[in-house]
KOLBA-424421 format. One record per residue (C-alpha): x, y, z. Coordinates in steps of 0.25 Angstrom, whole numbers, always signed. Each point is the difference from the previous one (the first is absolute). Last residue first. Example, Ala and Ser with C-alpha at 12.3 -4.5 7.8 and 13.67 -1.06 7.14 Angstrom:
! KOLBA-424421
+55, -4, +29
-6, -14, +2
//
This chain:
! KOLBA-424421
+121, -238, -221
-3, +7, -13
+11, +10, +1
+11, -12, +2
+14, +2, -4
-2, +17, +8
-9, -9, +12
+15, -11, +2
+9, +13, -2
-7, +6, +12
-7, +14, -1
+7, +12, +2
-3, +7, +18
-7, +13, -1
-13, -9, +0
+3, -9, +12
+8, +9, +9
-13, +11, +0
-7, -13, +4
+8, -5, +11
-2, +14, +6
-14, -1, -2
-2, -11, +8
+2, +0, +15
-2, +15, +5
-9, +3, -12
-7, -11, +0
-4, -1, +13
-4, +16, +0
-9, -3, -13
-8, -10, +10
+1, +9, +12
-6, +9, -11
-12, -8, -6
-8, +2, +13
-9, -11, -2
-13, +4, -2
-3, -7, -15
+13, -9, -2
+15, +1, -3
+3, -1, -16
-10, +11, -5
+12, +9, -5
-2, +13, +5
+7, -3, +14
+10, -7, -9
+3, +13, -8
-1, +10, +14
+14, +3, +0
+6, -4, -15
+8, -13, +1
-12, -8, -7
+4, +9, -13
+13, -7, +0
-9, -13, -5
-5, -11, +7
-11, -13, -4
-11, +0, +10
-5, -11, +12
-11, -4, +7
+4, -12, +10
-12, -8, +6
-3, +2, +13
+3, -6, +15
+9, +14, +3
-3, +10, -9
+6, +0, -13
+8, +8, -9
+9, -2, -11
+10, +8, -9
+7, -6, -11
+12, +2, -9
-1, +1, -14
+3, -11, -9
+13, -3, -9
+9, -6, +11
-12, -10, +4
-11, +3, +12
-2, -8, +12
-14, -6, +1
-11, +4, +10
+0, -3, +13
-16, -6, +1
+1, -12, +7
+7, +8, +13
-9, +11, -1
-13, -11, +0
+8, -7, +13
+1, +11, +8
-7, -2, +13
-10, +6, +10
+8, +15, -2
-2, +11, +14
+0, +14, -2
+15, +6, +3
+5, +4, +14
+6, -13, +3
+9, +4, -11
+7, -11, -10
+8, +6, -11
+4, -4, -15
+13, +9, -2
+9, -9, +2
-4, -9, -10
+8, +3, -11
+1, -13, -10
+12, -3, -11
-6, -7, -13
-1, -12, -7
+2, -11, +8
-8, +6, +13
-13, +6, -7
-11, -10, +3
+5, -7, +12
+7, +11, +5
-11, +9, -1
-8, -11, +9
+7, +0, +10
+1, +16, +2
-17, -2, -1
+1, -9, +11
+9, +7, +10
-7, +13, -1
-13, -10, +3
+8, -5, +12
+4, +14, +4
-15, +5, +0
-4, +14, +0
+3, +5, -14
+10, +8, -8
+3, +3, -14
+13, -3, -8
+3, -12, -9
+13, +4, -11
+2, -10, -9
+11, +1, -10
+6, -10, -12
-7, +8, -11
-10, +10, +9
-11, -3, +8
-4, +10, +11
-11, -5, +9
-7, +8, +11
-6, -5, +12
-12, +6, +10
-6, -1, +13
-6, +13, +5
+3, +6, +12
-10, -1, +11
-8, +13, +5
+7, +9, +8
-9, +10, +10
+9, -3, +13
-7, -7, +13
+14, +5, +9
+6, -12, +5
-2, -1, +14
+1, +8, +13
+0, +14, -8
-5, +9, +11
-1, +11, -9
+9, +12, -2
+9, -7, -11
-13, -7, -9
-7, +15, +2
+13, +9, -4
+1, -12, -14
-15, +0, -4
+0, +15, +1
+12, +2, -8
-4, -10, -11
-14, +7, -3
+8, +16, -1
+14, -7, -7
-6, +5, -15
-9, +13, +6
+15, +6, +1
+1, +0, -14
+15, -4, -4
+4, +9, -10
+5, +9, +8
+10, -8, +7
-7, -5, +16
+9, +2, +11
-8, +13, +5
-12, -7, +0
+4, -12, +9
-7, +3, +13
-12, +1, -7
-12, +0, +9
-13, -7, -3
+1, -14, +11
+5, +9, +10
+14, +1, +3
+11, -9, +9
+5, -5, -14
+10, +10, +0
+9, -1, -12
+14, -7, -2
+7, +2, -14
+3, -10, -8
+11, +5, -10
-4, +7, -14
-1, -4, -16
-10, -9, +2
-8, +5, +13
-3, -9, +12
-5, +6, +12
+3, -5, +13
-9, -5, +13
+6, -4, +13
-6, -9, +13
+9, -4, +13
-5, +12, +7
+13, +4, +5
+0, +5, +14
+13, -7, +5
+6, -8, -11
-1, -7, -15
-4, +11, -12
-10, -8, -9
+4, -6, -14
+5, +9, -10
+15, +1, +3
+0, -15, -2
+4, +2, -15
-10, +2, -13
+8, +9, -7
-6, +11, -9
-13, -3, -7
+6, -1, -14
-13, -6, -6
-5, +7, -13
-13, -5, -11
-7, +12, +2
-13, -2, +6
-13, -3, -9
+4, -14, +0
-4, -2, +12
+5, -13, +10
-3, +3, +14
+5, -4, +14
-6, -3, +10
+12, -12, +5
+2, -3, +13
+14, -3, +4
+2, -9, +12
+15, +4, +5
+10, -8, +5
+6, -1, -14
+0, +17, +0
+10, +2, -12
-3, -13, -8
-16, +3, +0
+2, +13, -4
+8, -2, -13
-8, -9, -4
-12, +8, +4
+4, +10, -10
+5, -9, -13
-15, -5, +1
-7, +14, +1
+11, +4, -12
-3, -11, -7
-17, -1, +1
+2, +15, -7
-3, +14, +6
-2, +1, +14
-10, +6, +10
+1, +0, +13
+0, -11, +14
+11, -8, +6
-2, -2, +14
+11, -7, +8
-1, -8, +13
+8, -2, +12
-10, +8, +8
+1, +10, -7
+4, +7, -17
-6, +8, -8
+5, +1, -14
-8, +9, -9
+4, +0, -14
-3, +8, -11
+2, +0, -16
+0, +12, -10
-10, +8, -5
-3, -1, -16
+6, +9, -10
+13, -5, +0
-3, -13, -3
-7, +5, -13
+12, +6, -4
+9, -11, +2
-9, -10, -8
+0, +11, -11
+13, +0, +0
+3, -16, +2
-12, +0, -12
+10, +9, -8
+12, -8, +3
-5, -12, -4
-4, +6, -13
+12, +6, -4
+7, -13, +6
-9, -7, -10
+3, +6, -11
+14, +0, +2
+1, -12, -3
-9, -1, -12
+7, +9, -6
+12, -3, +1
-5, -14, -4
-3, +7, -14
+13, +6, -1
+10, -10, +0
-5, -13, -8
-11, +7, -8
+4, +14, -2
+15, -8, -3
-6, -11, -10
-8, +11, -6
+13, +9, -3
+3, +13, +7
+8, +11, -8
-10, +10, +5
-10, +6, -11
-12, -9, +4
+0, +4, +15
-13, +7, -1
-7, -13, -7
+5, -9, +12
-4, +8, +9
-14, +2, -6
+0, -16, -3
+2, -1, +15
-10, +7, +4
+3, +12, +9
+0, +1, +15
+15, -2, +1
+2, +10, -9
+15, +0, -5
+11, +12, +3
+9, +5, -10
+14, +1, +4
+8, +11, -7
+10, -6, -11
+15, -3, +0
-5, -16, +0
-12, +0, -6
-10, +1, +13
-11, -7, +7
-9, +3, +13
-6, -11, +11
-5, +8, +13
-7, -4, +13
+1, +7, +11
-11, +10, -2
-7, +2, +12
+12, +6, +7
+0, -9, +11
+11, -10, -5
+11, +7, -5
-1, +5, -16
+14, -2, -6
+6, +10, -8
-4, +1, -16
+16, -1, -7
+1, +12, -7
+14, +5, +2
+5, -14, -4
-9, -2, -12
+6, +14, -4
+13, -3, +3
+0, -13, -9
+9, +6, -12
+2, -5, -13
-8, -11, +1
+6, -16, -2
-3, -6, -13
-14, -11, +0
-6, -10, -7
+11, -10, -2
+8, +5, +13
-9, -8, +8
+0, +3, +13
-7, -5, +15
-2, +10, +10
-5, -6, +12
+3, +13, +13
-4, +0, +15
-3, +13, +3
-3, +3, +16
-4, +13, +4
+2, +12, +10
+3, +10, -11
+14, -1, -1
-2, -15, -1
-7, +3, -13
+11, +6, -7
+11, -10, +6
-8, -10, -8
-2, +8, -13
+15, +2, +0
+3, -16, +1
-11, -3, -10
+4, +8, -9
+15, -4, +2
-2, -14, -3
-10, +2, -10
+9, +9, -6
+11, -10, -1
-8, -13, -3
-3, +7, -13
-14, +6, -7
-10, +1, +11
-12, -8, +2
-9, +1, +12
-4, -1, +15
+2, +9, +11
-6, -5, +15
-5, +9, +10
-1, +0, +15
-5, +14, +7
-13, -2, -2
-2, -11, -10
+6, +4, -13
-1, -4, -14
+13, +7, -9
+2, -5, -13
+10, +3, -10
+2, +2, -16
+14, -3, -9
+6, +12, -9
-4, -1, -13
+7, -6, -11
+11, +11, -7
+0, +8, -11
+12, +3, -6
-3, +5, -16
+11, -4, -11
+1, +9, -11
+15, -2, -2
+7, +6, -12
+14, -6, -3
+10, +3, -7
+11, -9, -11
-3, -11, +4
+8, -11, -9
+8, -7, +11
+9, -8, -5
+2, -14, -1
-4, -2, -11
+2, +10, -11
-4, -9, -13
-1, -13, +5
-14, +3, +6
-7, -3, +13
+3, +15, +5
+3, +3, +12
-5, +9, +12
+8, +0, +12
+3, +15, +3
-12, +10, -3
-13, -11, -2
+6, -6, +15
+3, +11, +5
-15, +7, -4
-7, -13, +7
+9, +0, +12
-4, +16, +1
-14, -3, +1
+1, -11, +8
+6, +8, +11
-12, +10, +0
-8, -11, +3
-14, -6, -4
+3, +1, -15
-10, +4, -14
+3, +0, -13
+6, +6, -11
+15, +3, -3
+7, +6, -14
+13, -4, -7
+7, +8, -11
+8, -11, -8
-10, +2, -10
-11, +5, +4
-3, -14, +10
-12, -3, +9
+2, -6, +13
-12, -4, +10
+2, -3, +12
-7, -12, +7
-14, +1, +4
-1, +2, +15
+6, -3, +13
+14, +5, -4
+6, -15, -2
+11, -1, -11
-5, -13, -8
-1, +6, -12
+8, +11, +1
+12, -7, -7
-8, -7, -12
-6, +14, -3
+13, +6, +1
+5, -10, -11
-12, +0, -9
+0, +15, -1
+15, +1, -2
-1, -11, -12
-13, +7, -7
+9, +13, +0
+12, -5, -6
-7, -7, -10
-6, +11, -2
+14, +8, -1
+5, -11, -10
-8, +0, -12
-3, +17, -1
+13, +2, +6
+7, -8, -10
-6, +6, -11
+1, +14, +4
+16, -3, +5
+3, -6, -16
-7, +11, -7
+9, +9, +8
+11, -8, -5
-4, +1, -14
-2, +14, -1
+13, +2, +7
+7, -7, -11
-7, +7, -10
+5, +14, +5
+13, -5, +2
+1, -5, -14
-6, +15, -6
+11, +7, +8
+12, -7, -7
+8, -12, +7
//
């Protein structure tokens, strides 16, 4: 073949390939793009499907995935598994090279909240996986326990929203320690994104400001309402209770401690002094009567809320009685101070003498004991043929009533046992089928003011509240109509009942408050802590 003919044949072959490339290559490119789109359409990446563009047989990948393994899998598929749909080259992978611009963009890590009340805390939140939640819970509990705290975990998981944190060391290292009770700031709430530092939530700030402060956290509105807001409410209540407790403790610290003088002679025991509450007085008298059943107990103890509300006067035993034997006077005088053992003091002194002065603590002025000491020493030095005339007014008769759903607490004191029985029977008839009735704290005392009848009191017993209604506190003088008011957690604050106006003018309101505190407040606390019953949730209008 001549050279000219070779040249002509080469030109025709080149023209053929040019025509084939113009027709076949675009079709192949379209086939490859269609096949890759179908291949990656259902690949889970957490983002929109990865885009594949072809320039001839060169593939360019763009898009986002959550994990490096997803990126590697996509690149492997496009490199080795892509097949065209056309008859030409079917079964072969025509991809010559791959240019990957896929970004690995993990989802954010989850969030945690720790709500602490002193040494006790609960950690809640939402993390990526069960494994992460389990390991983080264990590490947090161990770290909290090292600081003498007790932490409970209630962590949920949501892998559709979160990925595991690359590291949790910062969160563990900067875990806030428990603030033990008595520090003045034992209530705390902290939030964190797992892997970051903790950020404290200011409990005194308004709710709207707190939500705005943590708006950048991956916390849904439903999570804020169902997890964080209840925790804020509980911790605020604890904080308020702690502040009131510390304030009361500081107030008590500034008050003078109580004192008691116990004088004994002629099978009679005279108790004179000043203590803070009626409850402490009752317990002390019951202890003395039990310890000395053969002795007549003369009560001249005063109740004064300006004394420190402490007891612990030391053991009351027969060691406090006068010595028996030759040379014994048959009389004795002992001083009782809180936190100390009973001390015998000399009673054979003048009325203005202070034989007990060196036994007093620094915060108990001798002037508070002087009059009591003079009276007791004169009683011991006299002939005491009969019971001494003591300036003790009759105790007021009164009744308290606490009504909760399914529970009734009747307490107080009056002189007549028959009227006490009448009140108990009336309570059983009124509430017996719907409530448990507690009447152990309704006492008949001969030292109380007499009562003619209790018919008005019996007829005016308040109705029992339903599950959705607030508990009721009621007060009455025997024979009079009950005065009542709904109870809220604020009533547990010391002095709140006194200021509520529940007791009549002229009545020593602290006696009623002491009775409510001793017999009813624990029932109220339990009632407010427990969740509403199923029937109350289903019938909120009842």
